[in-house]
SERO-4910 file (N, C-alpha, C, O; in steps of 0.05 Angstrom, whole numbers):
BEGIN
 pado doro    nc1    nc2    nc3   cac1   cac2   cac3    cc1    cc2    cc3    oc1    oc2    oc3
  Met    A     81   -124   -219     65   -147   -211     49   -139   -186     59   -125   -169
  Ile    A     24   -147   -185      7   -140   -162     12   -160   -140     12   -185   -144
  Gln    A     18   -150   -116     23   -165    -93      3   -158    -71    -12   -138    -74
  Lys    A      2   -174    -49    -15   -168    -27      1   -163     -2     23   -174      2
  Ala    A    -10   -145     15      2   -141     42    -22   -140     61    -44   -132     54
  Leu    A    -17   -147     86    -38   -148    107    -27   -137    133     -9   -148    144
  Phe    A    -40   -115    142    -31   -101    166    -53    -96    185    -76    -91    177
  Gly    A    -47    -97    211    -65    -89    232    -51    -66    247    -29    -70    257
  Ala    A    -65    -43    249    -52    -20    262    -73     -3    276    -73     21    275
  Gly    A    -92    -16    290   -113     -2    303   -138     -3    287   -142    -21    270
  Cys    A   -156     17    291   -181     18    276   -175     19    246   -160     35    236
  Phe    A   -188      0    232   -181     -3    204   -190     21    186   -180     24    164
  Trp    A   -209     38    196   -218     60    179   -195     79    173   -190     87    150
  Gly    A   -180     88    194   -158    106    190   -135     94    175   -122    107    159
  Val    A   -129     69    181   -107     55    167   -113     53    137    -95     58    121
  Glu    A   -138     47    130   -145     45    102   -141     73     89   -130     74     67
  Glu    A   -151     93    101   -149    120     89   -120    128     85   -113    140     65
  Tyr    A   -103    122    105    -75    128    103    -62    114     79    -49    127     63
  Phe    A    -67     88     76    -54     73     55    -66     79     27    -53     77      7
  Arg    A    -92     87     27   -104     94      1    -90    117    -13    -91    120    -37
  Gln    A    -77    134      2    -63    158     -8    -36    151    -20    -24    168    -33
  Ile    A    -26    127    -17      1    120    -25      1    111    -54    -15     93    -62
  Ser    A     18    122    -70     21    115    -98     29     85   -100     48     77    -86
  Gly    A     16     71   -117     22     43   -121      2     24   -108      2      0   -114
  Ile    A    -15     35    -91    -36     19    -79    -58     16   -100    -69     36   -109
  Val    A    -65     -8   -107    -84    -14   -128   -112    -18   -116   -132    -10   -128
  Lys    A   -113    -31    -92   -139    -37    -80   -135    -39    -50   -114    -48    -40
  Thr    A   -155    -30    -35   -155    -34     -6   -181    -47      3   -202    -42     -9
  Glu    A   -179    -64     23   -203    -76     35   -197    -79     65   -176    -88     73
  Val    A   -217    -71     81   -214    -75    110   -228   -100    118   -248   -109    105
  Gly    A   -218   -112    139   -230   -137    148   -219   -147    174   -209   -131    191
  Tyr    A   -220   -173    178   -212   -186    203   -193   -209    196   -197   -223    176
  Ser    A   -174   -214    214   -156   -237    210   -143   -244    237   -142   -228    255
  Gly    A   -133   -268    238   -117   -277    261   -134   -287    284   -123   -291    306
  Gly    A   -159   -291    281   -176   -300    303   -182   -330    303   -170   -345    289
  Asn    A   -202   -337    320   -208   -365    324   -236   -372    316   -247   -393    325
  Ser    A   -249   -356    299   -276   -363    290   -278   -358    260   -263   -341    249
  Lys    A   -297   -371    247   -301   -367    219   -322   -346    215   -341   -343    231
  Asp    A   -319   -331    193   -338   -310    185   -345   -291    207   -369   -287    214
  Pro    A   -325   -278    219   -331   -259    241   -345   -234    230   -343   -227    207
  Thr    A   -360   -222    247   -373   -196    242   -361   -175    259   -346   -181    278
  Tyr    A   -366   -150    253   -356   -128    270   -365   -132    299   -349   -129    317
  Glu    A   -390   -139    303   -400   -143    330   -386   -166    344   -380   -164    368
  Ser    A   -382   -188    330   -368   -211    343   -339   -204    350   -329   -213    371
  Val    A   -326   -190    332   -298   -182    337   -296   -164    361   -278   -166    378
  Cys    A   -315   -145    363   -315   -125    385   -324   -137    412   -314   -129    433
  Tyr    A   -344   -155    411   -357   -163    436   -356   -192    444   -366   -200    465
  Gln    A   -345   -209    426   -346   -238    432   -319   -251    433   -317   -276    430
  Asn    A   -297   -236    436   -271   -248    440   -263   -268    418   -254   -290    424
  Thr    A   -266   -260    393   -259   -278    371   -229   -278    366   -218   -295    352
  Asp    A   -215   -259    378   -186   -255    376   -177   -246    348   -153   -246    342
  His    A   -196   -237    331   -188   -226    306   -178   -198    310   -185   -184    328
  Ala    A   -160   -190    292   -151   -162    290   -166   -148    268   -172   -160    248
  Glu    A   -171   -122    272   -181   -106    250   -157   -102    232   -136    -92    241
  Val    A   -159   -108    206   -136   -108    188   -143    -93    162   -166    -89    155
  Leu    A   -122    -86    148   -124    -75    121   -109    -93    103    -85    -99    107
  Gln    A   -122   -102     82   -109   -117     61   -106    -99     37   -125    -87     28
  Val    A    -81    -96     27    -76    -79      4    -65    -96    -19    -49   -114    -14
  Asp    A    -74    -89    -42    -61    -99    -67    -44    -76    -76    -53    -54    -79
  Phe    A    -18    -82    -82      0    -61    -90     16    -70   -115     21    -93   -119
  Asp    A     23    -50   -131     40    -55   -154     69    -52   -146     78    -30   -141
  Asp    A     83    -74   -145    111    -73   -135    130    -60   -155    153    -57   -149
  Lys    A    120    -52   -178    137    -36   -197    135     -6   -189    152     10   -197
  Ile    A    115      1   -173    112     28   -164    120     32   -135    133     52   -129
  Ile    A    113     13   -118    121     14    -90    129    -13    -81    116    -33    -87
  Ser    A    151    -15    -66    161    -40    -56    147    -48    -30    135    -31    -16
  Tyr    A    148    -73    -23    138    -82      2    153    -69     25    141    -62     46
  Glu    A    179    -65     22    195    -52     42    184    -24     48    182    -16     72
  Lys    A    177     -9     27    166     18     31    138     17     45    132     34     61
  Leu    A    122     -3     38     96     -6     52    100    -11     82     85      0     98
  Val    A    119    -27     88    125    -33    117    135     -7    130    128     -2    153
  Asp    A    151      9    117    159     35    128    134     52    134    133     64    155
  Glu    A    115     52    116     91     68    121     75     56    144     62     72    159
  Phe    A     75     30    147     61     18    169     71     29    196     55     35    213
  Trp    A     97     31    199    108     41    224    100     70    229     98     79    252
  Lys    A     96     85    207     90    114    210     60    119    216     54    141    226
  Cys    A     43    100    210     14    106    212      1    100    239    -23    103    242
  His    A     17     90    258      6     83    284     28     81    304     52     83    298
  Asp    A     21     76    329     40     72    350     44     42    355     27     30    368
  Pro    A     66     31    346     71      2    348     81     -6    376     89    -29    380
  Thr    A     82     13    395     92      7    422     70      3    442     76     -2    466
  Thr    A     45      5    434     23      1    453     10    -26    448      3    -33    425
  Ile    A      5    -40    469     -7    -67    468    -37    -65    466    -50    -53    484
  Asp    A    -48    -75    444    -77    -76    440    -91    -49    444   -112    -47    455
  Arg    A    -78    -28    433    -89     -1    436    -78     17    415    -54     16    408
  Gln    A    -95     34    404    -87     56    387   -105     80    395   -129     79    391
  Gly    A    -92    101    406   -107    124    414   -129    116    434   -123    102    453
  Pro    A   -154    125    429   -175    118    448   -186     90    445   -202     81    461
  Asp    A   -178     76    424   -188     49    418   -171     28    433   -147     28    430
  Phe    A   -184     11    448   -169    -10    461   -184    -36    460   -208    -37    459
  Gly    A   -168    -58    459   -179    -85    456   -161   -100    438   -146    -89    422
  Arg    A   -162   -126    439   -145   -144    423   -148   -139    393   -128   -143    378
  Gln    A   -171   -130    384   -175   -126    355   -159   -102    345   -157    -99    321
  Tyr    A   -148    -85    363   -133    -62    354   -103    -66    356    -87    -47    355
  Arg    A    -94    -91    358    -65    -96    361    -50    -89    336    -61    -87    314
  Ser    A    -24    -85    340     -6    -79    318      5   -105    308     17   -121    323
  Val    A      1   -111    282      9   -137    271     15   -134    242      1   -121    227
  Ile    A     36   -148    233     42   -151    205     38   -181    199     51   -198    210
  Tyr    A     20   -186    181     16   -214    171     32   -217    145     28   -201    127
  Tyr    A     49   -237    144     65   -241    120     54   -264    104     43   -283    115
  Phe    A     57   -262     77     47   -283     59     69   -302     50     63   -324     41
  Asp    A     94   -294     53    116   -312     45    141   -305     61    141   -286     76
  Glu    A    162   -320     57    187   -316     72    199   -289     67    210   -277     85
  Phe    A    197   -279     42    208   -253     36    195   -231     54    209   -215     66
  Gln    A    168   -232     55    154   -212     71    161   -215    101    163   -195    115
  Lys    A    164   -239    110    172   -244    138    199   -231    144    202   -217    164
  Ile    A    218   -236    127    245   -225    131    245   -194    130    257   -181    147
  Val    A    230   -183    111    228   -154    109    216   -142    134    226   -123    146
  Ala    A    194   -154    144    180   -145    168    198   -146    192    200   -127    208
  Glu    A    212   -169    196    229   -172    219    253   -153    219    260   -141    239
  Thr    A    265   -150    195    288   -131    192    279   -103    197    293    -87    210
  Ser    A    256    -95    186    246    -68    189    239    -62    218    244    -40    228
  Lys    A    228    -82    232    221    -78    261    247    -72    277    247    -54    293
  Glu    A    268    -87    271    293    -82    285    304    -54    279    313    -40    296
  Lys    A    302    -46    253    311    -20    245    296      3    258    308     22    267
  Tyr    A    270      0    259    253     22    269    253     23    300    244     44    311
  Gln    A    261      3    313    261      3    343    275     28    354    266     40    373
  Ser    A    297     36    341    312     59    351    296     86    349    304    105    362
  Ala    A    275     86    333    259    110    330    238    114    353    226    135    355
  Phe    A    236     93    370    216     94    391    229     92    419    249     78    422
  Asn    A    217    106    438    227    104    465    220     78    479    235     67    495
  Asn    A    197     67    472    187     42    483    191     19    463    196     24    439
  Met    A    190     -5    473    193    -28    456    170    -31    436    147    -27    444
  Ile    A    176    -38    412    156    -44    392    144    -71    400    158    -91    404
  Val    A    117    -72    401    103    -96    408     89   -109    385     73   -128    388
  Thr    A     94   -100    361     81   -110    337     86   -139    333    109   -149    335
  Glu    A     65   -154    329     67   -183    323     74   -186    293     64   -171    276
  Ile    A     90   -205    286     96   -212    259     89   -241    256    102   -258    268
  Thr    A     69   -247    240     59   -275    239     49   -282    211     41   -264    196
  Lys    A     49   -307    205     39   -317    179     10   -309    175     -6   -311    193
  Ala    A      4   -300    151    -23   -291    144    -42   -314    147    -37   -337    140
  Asp    A    -65   -308    159    -87   -327    163   -109   -318    144   -105   -301    128
  Thr    A   -131   -331    146   -154   -324    130   -162   -295    134   -164   -285    156
  Phe    A   -166   -281    112   -176   -253    112   -206   -254    108   -216   -265     88
  Tyr    A   -220   -243    127   -249   -240    124   -256   -211    119   -251   -194    136
  Lys    A   -267   -206     96   -274   -178     88   -296   -168    107   -315   -182    113
  Ala    A   -292   -144    117   -311   -131    135   -336   -123    120   -336   -122     95
  Glu    A   -356   -117    134   -382   -109    123   -377    -84    105   -359    -69    109
  Glu    A   -394    -82     85   -391    -61     65   -390    -33     77   -375    -16     67
  Tyr    A   -405    -28     97   -405     -1    108   -379      7    121   -374     31    125
  His    A   -361    -12    126   -334     -6    136   -314      1    114   -294     14    119
  Gln    A   -320     -8     89   -301     -4     67   -301     26     60   -322     38     56
  Arg    A   -277     38     60   -274     66     54   -292     84     71   -303    104     62
  Tyr    A   -294     76     96   -312     90    115   -307    120    117   -325    136    115
  Ile    A   -282    127    120   -275    155    123   -283    171     97   -294    193     99
  Gln    A   -276    160     75   -283    173     50   -313    176     46   -323    197     39
  Lys    A   -328    155     52   -357    156     49   -371    175     68   -391    187     62
  Asn    A   -359    179     92   -372    195    113   -358    221    118   -364    234    138
  Asn    A   -339    229    101   -324    254    106   -315    256    135   -317    277    148
  Ala    A   -305    234    145   -299    232    174   -269    238    180   -258    226    199
  Ile    A   -257    255    165   -228    261    170   -226    282    191   -204    290    198
***
């Protein structure tokens, strides 16, 4: 069955490329979620304090990969111990966040966060919150690394 997952782990370009390589991912879309304005744009997210996070929405086949395994990959693809920062990128839009769609995903995310804490020297600051409206980012952001050979 096809399910959805929604993650924020810094700049969405790299996060999308990372997850696109995982078997069982059917579709990826980068966008914005968790903010306080409708129809945000890249410019408004970066410069107008909309409070949106850059996110990746994935459709996955749960017969091939479980939500638990996707959350495991989430912890591996970024540093969940930095507040509003990933590498050289800083700002609220780069926060570490797992948006859950149902109680099952919430429990998996919370349990996984507790489990992974021991792998890090610093406290995990990842937010775990109910999924909000997903706004698809502009087309030029979709599969950006693939389109631009930017690896």
